[in-house]
N, C-alpha and C positions, 0 to 999 in steps of 0.2 A: 636652144632655139627660142626666139622671141615669140610672144603671142600674136595672133592675127588681130589686127585692130579692126574696129567696126568699119564696114565698107570694103575690106580687102578680102580676096579669095584665099583659101588655103592652098597648100602645094598640091600639084597633080598627084593622083594616085594615093591620096591619104585616106581613102575609105569611101563608103557610099555617102552620098549627100543627104543631109537631114531634110525632111519634108518642109516645104515653106510654111511659115506661121501664118495663120489667117490674119487678114487686115485687122487692126485694132478696133475700128468701128463695128465691123461685123461680129467680132468676139463679144463686144459689149452688148450688141443687139441680141445675140444668142443667149447671153447670160440673163439679160432682162426678160426675154421671152420665157426662159426656163423658170425664173423667179415668179413671173406672173401666173404661169401655169400651175406652179406649186401652190401659190397663194389661193388660186381659184379652187384647186382640188381640196385644200385644207378648209376653205370656207364652205364648200359643198359638203364636205364630211362633217363639219361642225353643225351645219344646218340639218343634215340628216340625223345626226346624233341628238340634236335638240328636239327634232320632231319625234324621234323614237322615244326620248325621255319623257316628252309631254304625253305621248300616247300611253306609255307605261304608267305614268302618274295618273292619267285619267282612268285607265283600266283599274288600277288599284283603288282609286276613289270610288268608282262604280261598284266594285266588288265589296268594298267596305260598307257602302250605303245599303246594298242588298243584304249583307250579313247583319249589320247593326241597326239599320233603320236610321231615320233622321236624328232622333234624340241621342241614340247611341253613338252615332258618328260625331255629333256635337261634343259629347263627353270625351270621346277618343281624341278629337282634334284639339280640345283644350289642354290635353296632357302632352300631345305630340308637338313640342315646342319647335323642333327643327324641321317639321313637316316632311319627314322621310317615311311616314306611314308605318313606323315601328316605335314601340314604347320601350325606351331604355330603362334600366333600373333607376337612373337619376330622375327621369321623367315620371316614373311611377311612384317616386318617394312621397309626394303629397298625399296620395291615396293610401299608401301603407301607413303613414303617420296618422291619418284620420281613422282608419280601421283598427289599428292597434292601440291608439291613444298615446303613442310614444312621442317624445319631444326631440327634435333634431338637435344635435350638438352644434352650438354656435361656432361659426368660423369667421366671425368678423375680426378685422385686423387689430382693433383695440384689445380684444380678448386674448390675442396671442402674446401680449406683453405679460411677463411674469408679474404676479401681484406683489406689491411692496407693502409689508405689514405696517410700515410707518407712514404710508401715504394717507392723505385725507380723503374721507368719504362724506357724502351727504345723502339724506333720504328725501326722495321726491314723492309727493302725494298726488294722486289723481282725484279730481272732483268732476263728476259726470251726472248730468240730468238728461234723459233721452229726449229725442226730438218730439215735439208736440204734434200728434197726428192731425189735430184740428187746424193747425197752421198750414197744412198742405192744401193746394187749390182743389185737388180731387176729393177732399173731404166734404166740399160743399154739396156734391151730389151723392154722398155716401159711398165714395170710391166705386161708383158704377163702372163695370167693365174691367176693374182691376182685381185680379185673383189674389186671394190671401197668400198663396204660395209665393207670388212675386214679391210681396212685402214681408215675407217671413223673417228674412235676415234683419230688416229694420225693426220689426216688432219685437224680436227676441233680444235686441241689443239694448238692455236696460241698465247695465252697470259697466264700469270700467273693467277691462280685462285684468289689470294689475292695480289694485288700490294703492300700492306703494312699492317703491323699488329703491335700491341703494346704488349709487353711482360714485365712481372715483372722480376727484376734482380734475384729474388729467383728461377725463373723457370729454370735458368741455373746451379743450384746446382748440378745436375747429372754429370756435366763436371768436378767437383772438383775431385782431386785424392783421392783414398781410404785412410783412416786413416793410417798413418805411411808409405805411399807410396809416398815419395817426392824426389826420385832420379831423376835427370835430364835425360831425354831420356829413362827412363825405362817404357815400355808399360804396360797398364792395360786395362781391358775390361770394357767398359761402358755397352754394351749389348753383352754377350758371344755368340759365335757361337754354335749352338746346332746340327749342321749337319756335316757329314764327308762323305768320299767316301764309308764308310761301312754302314752308316745309310740311304743312299739314299737321295731322295729329296722330297720336298713338292708338293702337287697337283697343276697341271696347271689349273684345272677346277674350278677356283674360281673367284669371282667378287669383293667381299667386304672384306677389311682387318679386322682381329680380333681386338677387342678393345685393345689399347695399355695399358701396365701396368708398374708401377714403372718408371724406367729411360727411357722407350720407349716413354713416353708421350711427352716430350719436342721435341724429334726428329720427332715424328709423327706430332706434331703441326707445326714445322718448314717446313717439307716437304709438308704438306697440303697447304702451300702457293703456291706451284707450281701446284698441281693437287689434287682433293678431295679424291683420293683413293691411298695413298701411303702404301706400305707394308714394315714395318720397318725390318721384317725378310724375306730375300730373299728365293726363292725356292731352291737354290743351295748353297752349301758351297763355301767359308766361309761367314757366315752371320755376322750380328751384327755391333758393333762399337768399335773401339779401340782408345786409346789416350795416350799421353805422355806429360810431361812438357818440354817446350822449354825455359822457362825463370822463374826465381824466384827472388822475392824481399822480403822485410820485410812484406809487406801487400798484395802483388799481385802474381798471377800465370799467365803465358801464357800457354794455353793448346792447343796443336795441335791434331786434330782428323781425323779419316778416317771412313766413314760410307758406308756400303753396303746395299742398299735399292732399291726397284723397284716400278713401278706403274702399275695399271690395268686401261687401257684406255677405255675398253668396259663395257657395262651393258647389261643385258638381254633385248631383245631376241638375241642380237648379241653374237658371240662367243668371248671367252677371247682373249685379246691382251696385251701382257706383254712388258713393256718398262723398260729396265734395264741399267741405266748409268754405266759406268765403275767403278766409285766410286764418293762419295762426300768427299771432304776434306776441311780443313779450320782451323780456330783458334778462341779462345775466350780468352780475357784478363779480368780477374775478380778478385775481392777481395777474400781473403782466407775464408771469411764467406759468400760469395755469396750475399752480400747486394748491391754490385756495380759492374756493367759491364762497362769496359772502351771501349772495342772494340769487334766486332764479325763479322766473314765472313765465309760463306759456299759456295762451288762451285763445279761444275763438271769440272775437268781439260780438256782443249781444245787444248793442244799442239800437240796431235797426229791427224792424218787424219781421224780416226774413233774412236768413244768413247761411242757408245750406241749399245746394243744388243736388238733385237726385235724378239718376238716369238708369233705366233697366231695360234689358233686351227681352223680346218676346219671340225668340226663335233661335235656331241653331247655326247662325252664321253672322258674319260682320254686317251683312246687308239686311238683317232681320229688323222688324219694326222695333222702334225704341220709344218708350214712354219717358216723359220728362216732367218733373215737378220741382217745387221749391218749398222750403219750410223753415221752421225756427227751432233751434236748439238752445235752451236756456243757459246751459253751462257745459263747457268742455275745457277743462283747465288743469294744468300741472303747476305745483308750487313746492319749493324747498321748505322743509319744516324748520330749517335753521342753517347756519353756515356749515361748511365742511369742517370736519375735525379728524385728527389722527386717532386710530384705534389704540395705539400704544405711543409712549414717549420714551425715547432713548437718551441717555446722557452722552457726554462726549466720548466715552469709551464703548458705547454701544450696549450698555446695560439697561435693562428694563426698569423704568421708574414707576410707571403706573399703567393701568390698562382699564378697559371698560369694567364697569361694576358687574357683579355676578348676575344681576337682573338684566344685563344687556344694555342698560342706559348709557348714553355717551358721557364721556368726561365733561365736566363743567369748565368752560373757558370764558374768559372775559376778553372781548374784542375791542380794539381801539376804534374810535370814530374816524372814519375816512375824511380827510380834508381835501375836498375837490378843488382843483385849480381852474378847470374849465367845465362849463355845463351848457347843455342845450335842452330846450323844452321838449317834452314828449310830443306835443303837437307838431312842432317844426320837424323833428326827426321822423315822425310818421309821414309827413308830407313828402320828405325827400325820398324815403323808401318807396312810397307810392309812385312817385315820378320815375324812379328806377325801374319799377315793374311795369308801369303804364305811362309811356311818354306823352300820351294825350293830356295828362294832368299838368303839363306845363301851362295849360290854361287853368285858371282858378274857377272851380265849380262851386258856387255858394249854395247853402241850404235854400229851399224853395222860396219861403217868404222873405228871407234876407236878400235874395237876388232881386226881387221886385222893389224892395226898399232902396237898394243901391241904384237900380235903374231910374227910379224917380229922382234920386239925388243927383245923378250924373246925366240925366236926360238921354238915356240910351235904350236901345231895344234889348229884349231878353232872348237869348238862344237857349231853349229848354228842350230836354229830352225826357220823355215819360216812358217808363218800361216796367216790365213784370218783375225783374230782379235788379240787383245792384249793378251799376255800370263799372264800378272800380274795384270789384273783387271777383272771386271765382264762383260765387253763389248763383250766377246767372249766365247762361250761354247766349241769351238773346242779343246782347249788345256786343258780343265778341268781335264779329266782323267789323262793326262800326268803329270800335275803339282801336282795333289793330290796323286799320287802313286809313280811312279819311280823317278821323279825328286827330291822328298823330302826324299827318302830313304837314310839312312846313308852311305851304300857302294857307291852309285852313287855320293852323295855329296862329299865324300872323293876323289874319282877318278877324278871328274871334277875339284875340287880345286887344285889337285896335278898336273894334266897332260894336262889341256886344258885351253884355253881362251874361255869363253862362250858369246854368243850373241843370241838375238831373234829379228825378224823383221816382219813387216807387208808386205804382198804381194804388197799392193798399194804403200807403200813407196819405195820399191825396183823398182817397175815399174816407179815411178817418177824419181828415181835415174838413171835408165837405159836410160830414155829419156832426161836426162840433158847432154847437149853437153859440158858443161864447164869443167868437170873433167873426162877425158877418163879412168883413172885408176879405179875410182868409178863406172863408167859405166860398165867396164869389170867385176868387182866383182859382181855387181847386176845381170848382164847377166848370169854369170856362175851359180848363185843360181837359177834364174828363169828357166833355162834349166832343172833343176832336180826337180822342184816343181810339185807336184800333190795335188789336193784338198783332205783334208782340211789342213793337217799339214805335213811338211816334215822335218825330222831330218837329219843333214848332218855333216860329218867330213871333214874339209878342210885344205889345206896347206895355209900358210900365203899369197900366191899369189892368193888365191881364188879357186884353183883347188879342186874339190870335189872328195875325194878318197873313200868315202863310204857314203851311205844314205839309209834311210828307211822311208816309208810312215806310218803315224799313223794308217790308216785303216788296212794295212798289219800287222803292229806291234800288234794291238789289236786282229786280227784274229789268229796269230800264238800263242799268249799268252793264247788264250782260247782253243787251241788244246792240245791233249795228246802228250807227248814227243815222243812216238813211231810213231806218224803220221807225224812228221816233216821230210821232205825229205832234205831240205837245212841245212846242218850241220853248216853253218855260224851263224844261229840263233837257235842253239840247246840249250836246257836247261842245267843249271849247277847244280850240287848237292850241291854247296856251299851255295845257298840261297833257302829258301823254297818258296818264292814268284816268280812265273813264270815271271811276268812282270819285276821285278828287275833283275832276272837272264838273261832275254833276252836283256834288255837294257845294262847290263854290258857286254854281249857278243858283242853287237853292238859297244860299245865304244872300247873294246879291239881289235876288228877286225879293227876298224879305226886306232888305234895305230899301229897295225901290218903292215897295208898298208902304213900309212903315215910317221912314224918315219924314215924309210930308205930314204925318199925323202926330208927330211928337210936339209937345207944347213948346213954344219958343221961349 
């Protein structure tokens, strides 16, 4: 028998007729309704579970607070890294190590490689002079209101944690340029920055750095020679490490680098104390296969009067009061005592030819002089790394007195920023918002490059200049600036003779950029429809107002 085609009826008496199928539209509607009801039920269940979980978490938090008290809960929370209100053995490990004095077994990936007796090693020496307490701002009033306990980690840090350490040449492989990236002076990231002004910053309420990974390992090991708790990634942007080639030969590179890292000087039950040098810079000369290191040096620049930011908490939570200060550390430096050398020499058959002397002294080697084919000056390489870290430095910021000399020669106005700490390193947080927003925006960069000579200065350096009787013209320039300065940052537009024609304080600037346009009474700092970002628009208005006031006063 043939099959019944669609639309035909079957033969009579072939059995009970099947119930008619629901119309397709009705079936789809029923299915959609069922799905919506299921989704609504799932969402309601999820919300109920979330409320239940939040209630449980709040109850556990209250119970812990009653049991431990505020300080005890702070200590507990600093160890409870996953915030589940339980301390696992892994989370308790830092306390166990501190109480027992044991040292954890290193589990960094470089150390998993089997040691090669014929590989080259070098000795790195640490040179450290502690921070000068008298350089801190709070020293001027005898540290009034600052407890000795808060500064105990700083006061007790008087020597390097490891005066010397031995490294294998291969440990420096992360400093090699990426494959195909061999242009002189072209920056690349060893450790990329993961933060920006839009992502915010990392928690202040931490004591122990996370285990370093990949290329972070060598930098962590080097910085651990200064102090046992280095954080390779800083809490604030720009993080990381950037490098570029400054010399190239047939077999060697010279790599210059800049690293932003910080240290945690406290441990529980004390509150966190952060020590943030302005930057670490230096160079490494190594073979292109990283089997030989000819030279290595890393240091904190000490040419400015202040080079370290310090921040410490006065409470048991992230929102607790924080104290901030800045100071000067005379020396924080690592340097290779000589080129890397093998501990043994093997002949072609693998037989031992020689080894280190019984005294442990390394074998004596004579190294050929490297013939460099391309070279870049240290100053130019430093500038390129600086621009990579801080895009606002696409504008040239001249030293204070040099900027006014240039302004006279070119008959231009001076755009000057006066602040507590350095604008172009990590030793000062005051200028962070300024440099990460308006100063690096394209319209501001263009106007500054076209119409101004730019400079930034430390308050302390201008105070020293004002007190220097040897150069009255420089004294006058510094005095005119300091007259207009208010903490923490003052932006000024000046004539070449130092007269300030327009200025705005950073706090006021931040206040008005957070206001609604209709609430601003002073039309000098009104918003412009040309730019969407209120900060950029306001700073543009500030610069243009400075031009309007200053240009007619320039000498023809």
